[in-house]
Backbone as CSV, one residue per row, in Angstrom:
resi,resn,N_x,N_y,N_z,CA_x,CA_y,CA_z,C_x,C_y,C_z
1,MET,-4.367,-64.493,10.172,-4.953,-65.062,11.373,-3.872,-65.528,12.340
2,LYS,-2.781,-66.104,11.836,-1.765,-66.645,12.725,-0.547,-65.743,12.740
3,GLU,-0.113,-65.303,13.927,1.180,-64.648,14.018,2.183,-65.785,14.071
4,GLU,3.440,-65.518,13.880,4.411,-66.586,13.714,4.254,-67.643,14.789
5,LEU,3.663,-68.742,14.375,3.387,-69.827,15.304,4.072,-71.073,14.787
6,LEU,4.980,-71.587,15.574,5.623,-72.826,15.210,4.620,-73.944,15.351
7,MET,4.906,-75.065,14.719,4.003,-76.195,14.825,3.838,-76.553,16.297
8,PRO,2.621,-76.505,16.809,2.417,-76.733,18.245,2.616,-78.189,18.636
9,GLU,2.928,-78.351,19.880,3.079,-79.690,20.440,1.716,-80.151,20.952
10,LYS,1.355,-81.370,20.615,0.107,-81.920,21.135,0.408,-82.527,22.503
11,LYS,-0.237,-81.973,23.515,0.019,-82.400,24.892,-0.752,-83.685,25.206
12,SER,-0.152,-84.516,26.021,-0.789,-85.755,26.458,-1.859,-85.437,27.500
13,ILE,-3.098,-85.747,27.188,-4.207,-85.448,28.105,-4.091,-86.254,29.402
14,PRO,-3.795,-87.565,29.349,-3.611,-88.280,30.625,-2.496,-87.682,31.486
15,LEU,-1.397,-87.248,30.850,-0.304,-86.647,31.611,-0.739,-85.330,32.250
16,ILE,-1.513,-84.525,31.524,-2.017,-83.265,32.076,-2.880,-83.544,33.311
17,ILE,-3.741,-84.529,33.206,-4.630,-84.877,34.327,-3.808,-85.386,35.518
18,ILE,-2.846,-86.259,35.249,-2.014,-86.802,36.332,-1.214,-85.690,37.006
19,LEU,-0.600,-84.809,36.216,0.173,-83.705,36.796,-0.711,-82.777,37.625
20,THR,-1.938,-82.547,37.158,-2.864,-81.701,37.915,-3.207,-82.335,39.261
21,ILE,-3.440,-83.641,39.263,-3.788,-84.341,40.507,-2.575,-84.395,41.443
22,VAL,-1.407,-84.771,40.905,-0.198,-84.925,41.733,0.229,-83.591,42.356
23,THR,0.045,-82.489,41.626,0.451,-81.180,42.158,-0.680,-80.480,42.907
24,CYS,-1.725,-81.214,43.232,-2.879,-80.668,43.964,-3.488,-79.446,43.255
25,GLY,-3.532,-79.502,41.939,-4.183,-78.453,41.156,-3.280,-77.347,40.661
26,ILE,-2.035,-77.316,41.097,-1.133,-76.237,40.665,-0.859,-76.325,39.162
27,TYR,-0.716,-77.541,38.646,-0.432,-77.677,37.212,-1.601,-77.158,36.368
28,TYR,-2.793,-77.143,36.915,-3.947,-76.598,36.187,-3.672,-75.154,35.763
29,TYR,-3.036,-74.383,36.633,-2.732,-72.994,36.310,-1.641,-72.890,35.237
30,VAL,-0.696,-73.810,35.275,0.337,-73.861,34.226,-0.323,-74.168,32.893
31,TRP,-1.207,-75.170,32.905,-1.930,-75.538,31.678,-2.777,-74.368,31.186
32,MET,-3.468,-73.703,32.091,-4.318,-72.560,31.738,-3.484,-71.480,31.059
33,TYR,-2.317,-71.194,31.613,-1.415,-70.198,31.033,-0.994,-70.615,29.622
34,GLN,-0.541,-71.859,29.490,-0.073,-72.353,28.190,-1.202,-72.368,27.163
35,PHE,-2.377,-72.778,27.580,-3.532,-72.845,26.689,-3.895,-71.441,26.204
36,SER,-3.975,-70.498,27.128,-4.291,-69.106,26.771,-3.250,-68.540,25.815
37,ASP,-1.989,-68.842,26.080,-0.908,-68.343,25.244,-0.988,-68.933,23.832
38,GLU,-1.235,-70.234,23.727,-1.335,-70.868,22.412,-2.496,-70.292,21.599
39,ILE,-3.631,-70.123,22.237,-4.795,-69.564,21.541,-4.528,-68.112,21.159
40,GLY,-3.904,-67.351,22.045,-3.577,-65.963,21.741,-2.619,-65.836,20.567
41,ARG,-1.602,-66.689,20.522,-0.659,-66.662,19.402,-1.337,-67.103,18.110
42,PHE,-2.201,-68.099,18.195,-2.863,-68.617,17.003,-3.827,-67.596,16.401
43,THR,-4.601,-66.936,17.262,-5.603,-65.979,16.765,-5.043,-64.581,16.590
44,GLY,-3.918,-64.294,17.235,-3.363,-62.950,17.197,-4.039,-62.008,18.180
45,ASP,-4.949,-62.541,18.996,-5.666,-61.738,19.995,-4.856,-61.712,21.287
46,ARG,-4.241,-60.584,21.560,-3.449,-60.423,22.775,-4.092,-59.409,23.706
47,SER,-5.431,-59.371,23.717,-6.139,-58.387,24.535,-5.964,-58.653,26.033
48,THR,-5.825,-59.906,26.410,-5.599,-60.253,27.813,-4.408,-61.189,27.879
49,SER,-3.467,-60.893,28.743,-2.288,-61.760,28.834,-2.635,-63.026,29.620
50,PRO,-2.009,-64.138,29.271,-2.259,-65.377,30.004,-1.945,-65.263,31.493
51,GLY,-0.892,-64.518,31.835,-0.544,-64.332,33.238,-1.622,-63.596,34.008
52,THR,-2.222,-62.607,33.364,-3.316,-61.864,34.000,-4.507,-62.780,34.236
53,GLU,-4.790,-63.652,33.272,-5.932,-64.566,33.436,-5.708,-65.536,34.589
54,VAL,-4.512,-66.058,34.710,-4.205,-66.953,35.831,-4.288,-66.189,37.154
55,LEU,-3.719,-64.991,37.188,-3.758,-64.174,38.403,-5.194,-63.843,38.804
56,LEU,-6.016,-63.461,37.838,-7.430,-63.165,38.133,-8.148,-64.398,38.668
57,THR,-7.821,-65.567,38.150,-8.441,-66.804,38.638,-8.066,-67.049,40.097
58,ILE,-6.806,-66.840,40.426,-6.343,-67.062,41.804,-6.937,-66.020,42.747
59,VAL,-6.897,-64.746,42.353,-7.376,-63.651,43.211,-8.878,-63.748,43.468
60,THR,-9.640,-64.210,42.478,-11.103,-64.296,42.646,-11.544,-65.658,43.175
61,CYS,-10.592,-66.436,43.668,-10.879,-67.768,44.217,-11.607,-68.664,43.216
62,GLY,-11.217,-68.573,41.959,-11.757,-69.456,40.934,-12.936,-68.924,40.144
63,ILE,-13.519,-67.805,40.569,-14.694,-67.281,39.861,-14.317,-66.851,38.447
64,TYR,-13.192,-66.155,38.296,-12.755,-65.784,36.945,-12.440,-67.044,36.128
65,GLY,-11.972,-68.083,36.783,-11.684,-69.346,36.102,-12.916,-69.944,35.442
66,LEU,-14.077,-69.775,36.063,-15.328,-70.253,35.452,-15.637,-69.454,34.193
67,TYR,-15.462,-68.132,34.290,-15.651,-67.285,33.115,-14.651,-67.668,32.036
68,TRP,-13.398,-67.941,32.440,-12.354,-68.329,31.502,-12.736,-69.608,30.763
69,LEU,-13.263,-70.598,31.481,-13.699,-71.850,30.837,-14.744,-71.572,29.755
70,TYR,-15.709,-70.717,30.088,-16.769,-70.384,29.130,-16.182,-69.621,27.936
71,LYS,-15.387,-68.605,28.235,-14.821,-67.740,27.192,-13.952,-68.530,26.214
72,TYR,-13.062,-69.357,26.727,-12.166,-70.105,25.851,-12.872,-71.259,25.154
73,SER,-13.907,-71.797,25.743,-14.698,-72.815,25.048,-15.387,-72.204,23.840
74,LYS,-15.895,-70.988,24.001,-16.498,-70.265,22.868,-15.453,-69.972,21.797
75,LYS,-14.256,-69.537,22.229,-13.183,-69.273,21.267,-12.824,-70.538,20.498
76,MET,-12.773,-71.660,21.198,-12.439,-72.925,20.546,-13.471,-73.269,19.473
77,TRP,-14.732,-73.029,19.766,-15.794,-73.304,18.812,-15.639,-72.408,17.578
78,GLU,-15.384,-71.116,17.797,-15.211,-70.185,16.676,-13.994,-70.554,15.839
79,ILE,-12.894,-70.910,16.490,-11.685,-71.302,15.763,-11.951,-72.574,14.964
80,SER,-12.658,-73.518,15.574,-12.983,-74.769,14.878,-13.738,-74.495,13.588
81,ILE,-14.682,-73.584,13.644,-15.442,-73.220,12.447,-14.521,-72.561,11.422
82,ASN,-13.671,-71.647,11.884,-12.789,-70.904,10.977,-11.761,-71.782,10.274
83,VAL,-11.276,-72.833,10.925,-10.265,-73.686,10.292,-10.889,-74.864,9.556
84,GLY,-12.208,-74.984,9.624,-12.891,-76.028,8.855,-12.979,-77.375,9.524
85,VAL,-13.023,-77.405,10.852,-13.201,-78.673,11.554,-14.614,-79.171,11.267
86,PRO,-14.744,-80.415,10.779,-16.084,-80.932,10.516,-16.870,-81.119,11.812
87,TYR,-18.095,-80.670,11.811,-19.006,-80.795,12.958,-18.400,-80.282,14.261
88,PRO,-18.035,-79.001,14.332,-17.449,-78.473,15.568,-18.464,-78.472,16.710
89,SER,-17.961,-78.626,17.924,-18.823,-78.655,19.106,-18.669,-77.368,19.904
90,ASP,-19.798,-76.828,20.345,-19.789,-75.688,21.259,-19.973,-76.250,22.662
91,ASN,-18.863,-76.393,23.380,-18.877,-76.997,24.718,-18.863,-75.971,25.836
92,ALA,-19.203,-74.726,25.547,-19.085,-73.661,26.537,-19.955,-73.921,27.771
93,ILE,-21.212,-74.234,27.565,-22.120,-74.472,28.706,-21.700,-75.732,29.463
94,LEU,-21.357,-76.782,28.734,-20.922,-78.027,29.378,-19.697,-77.778,30.256
95,ASN,-18.695,-77.077,29.715,-17.477,-76.814,30.487,-17.745,-75.900,31.680
96,LEU,-18.633,-74.940,31.515,-18.998,-74.061,32.630,-19.676,-74.854,33.746
97,VAL,-20.627,-75.699,33.391,-21.342,-76.506,34.395,-20.371,-77.471,35.090
98,LEU,-19.497,-78.102,34.306,-18.500,-78.989,34.920,-17.624,-78.214,35.895
99,GLY,-17.218,-77.003,35.515,-16.407,-76.165,36.396,-17.138,-75.779,37.668
100,ILE,-18.417,-75.424,37.535,-19.216,-75.042,38.712,-19.298,-76.188,39.712
101,PHE,-19.415,-77.413,39.189,-19.539,-78.567,40.084,-18.192,-79.194,40.455
102,GLY,-17.101,-78.481,40.173,-15.793,-78.928,40.618,-15.090,-79.900,39.693
103,PHE,-15.548,-80.032,38.476,-14.930,-80.944,37.527,-14.178,-80.192,36.427
104,SER,-13.444,-79.165,36.816,-12.671,-78.382,35.846,-11.646,-79.238,35.128
105,ILE,-11.185,-80.292,35.778,-10.198,-81.172,35.159,-10.806,-81.880,33.940
106,VAL,-12.104,-82.163,33.996,-12.795,-82.771,32.852,-12.928,-81.737,31.741
107,SER,-13.256,-80.505,32.108,-13.325,-79.421,31.122,-11.973,-79.241,30.452
108,MET,-10.915,-79.334,31.233,-9.566,-79.194,30.712,-9.301,-80.274,29.657
109,ALA,-9.700,-81.495,29.926,-9.504,-82.595,28.970,-10.319,-82.366,27.698
110,ILE,-11.552,-81.893,27.847,-12.407,-81.619,26.692,-11.783,-80.519,25.831
111,MET,-11.338,-79.454,26.473,-10.756,-78.335,25.730,-9.450,-78.731,25.047
112,GLN,-8.625,-79.527,25.718,-7.364,-79.958,25.115,-7.636,-80.876,23.919
113,THR,-8.652,-81.725,24.021,-9.036,-82.582,22.899,-9.479,-81.743,21.716
114,GLN,-10.272,-80.728,21.986,-10.739,-79.845,20.915,-9.554,-79.090,20.295
115,LEU,-8.598,-78.684,21.103,-7.410,-78.012,20.578,-6.603,-78.962,19.691
116,HIS,-6.497,-80.231,20.086,-5.812,-81.216,19.244,-6.499,-81.349,17.891
117,THR,-7.820,-81.313,17.879,-8.568,-81.384,16.622,-8.249,-80.179,15.739
118,ILE,-8.173,-79.011,16.342,-7.825,-77.790,15.591,-6.402,-77.902,15.055
119,TRP,-5.470,-78.364,15.883,-4.089,-78.507,15.423,-4.019,-79.522,14.282
120,ASP,-4.756,-80.635,14.396,-4.774,-81.634,13.324,-5.253,-81.009,12.024
121,GLN,-6.320,-80.236,12.104,-6.900,-79.618,10.915,-5.972,-78.567,10.322
122,THR,-5.284,-77.818,11.163,-4.495,-76.686,10.699,-3.057,-77.048,10.345
123,PHE,-2.390,-77.807,11.206,-0.954,-78.024,11.049,-0.580,-79.426,10.589
124,PHE,-1.226,-80.435,11.153,-0.768,-81.791,10.934,-1.387,-82.460,9.717
125,ASN,-2.559,-82.041,9.316,-3.265,-82.676,8.215,-4.106,-81.648,7.478
126,PRO,-3.512,-80.571,6.972,-4.314,-79.466,6.460,-5.139,-79.780,5.220
127,ASN,-4.808,-80.846,4.489,-5.532,-81.129,3.253,-6.516,-82.283,3.376
128,GLN,-6.709,-82.785,4.587,-7.618,-83.908,4.760,-8.601,-83.619,5.883
129,GLY,-9.802,-84.079,5.704,-10.788,-84.051,6.773,-11.631,-82.810,6.860
130,GLY,-11.214,-81.720,6.303,-11.993,-80.494,6.390,-12.669,-80.149,5.086
131,PRO,-13.666,-79.310,5.131,-14.352,-78.921,3.916,-13.464,-78.057,3.023
132,ASN,-13.653,-78.165,1.746,-12.939,-77.329,0.790,-13.709,-76.023,0.652
133,PRO,-13.114,-74.890,1.018,-13.858,-73.630,1.001,-14.302,-73.213,-0.404
134,ASN,-13.688,-73.770,-1.441,-14.063,-73.416,-2.807,-15.218,-74.248,-3.346
135,GLN,-15.589,-75.311,-2.653,-16.630,-76.197,-3.149,-17.817,-76.319,-2.209
136,GLY,-17.952,-75.443,-1.261,-19.047,-75.555,-0.307,-18.723,-76.578,0.755
137,ASP,-19.685,-76.951,1.531,-19.480,-77.872,2.639,-19.827,-79.289,2.205
138,PRO,-18.838,-80.183,2.066,-19.130,-81.556,1.633,-19.861,-82.370,2.691
139,TYR,-19.930,-81.867,3.927,-20.617,-82.590,4.988,-22.108,-82.246,5.036
140,ASN,-22.512,-81.309,4.202,-23.908,-80.908,4.136,-24.591,-81.726,3.048
141,PRO,-25.560,-82.598,3.385,-26.199,-83.434,2.373,-27.005,-82.633,1.359
142,TYR,-27.308,-81.374,1.683,-28.096,-80.534,0.776,-27.212,-79.589,-0.025
143,ASN,-25.900,-79.860,-0.024,-24.941,-79.000,-0.712,-25.283,-78.902,-2.185
144,GLY,-25.401,-77.698,-2.682,-25.634,-77.482,-4.108,-27.084,-77.577,-4.523
145,GLN,-28.000,-77.725,-3.595,-29.420,-77.822,-3.966,-30.130,-76.520,-3.703
């Protein structure tokens, strides 16, 4: 599942938001590129380059960016399930609606938080907090019945 991926850095969400505001939204594209690249390296899916996604967002005046929010929110949900994050959230519709109404910065914070949860489960705390795949789901009260 993972191509050679060094332990990722957990980005400061307040700093991301501040940089996005101070640069009048330019840092959002930097974050989008980095986020796409991290997910691509983690999953091994290099079907679309991060640079192409940023370029498509700029060329389509943000319309591709809305699709990107939905697409990567879905990917985050699937990855969360695959790495054993307890109670993963599918925030695709929420992030899309926030993006449509101009609150992409909130979607960015939600997605970065979800990525931190995935990193915690995979790299920083791999033996705690997630279900044991050999014993079923311990978070399911009907486990084993």
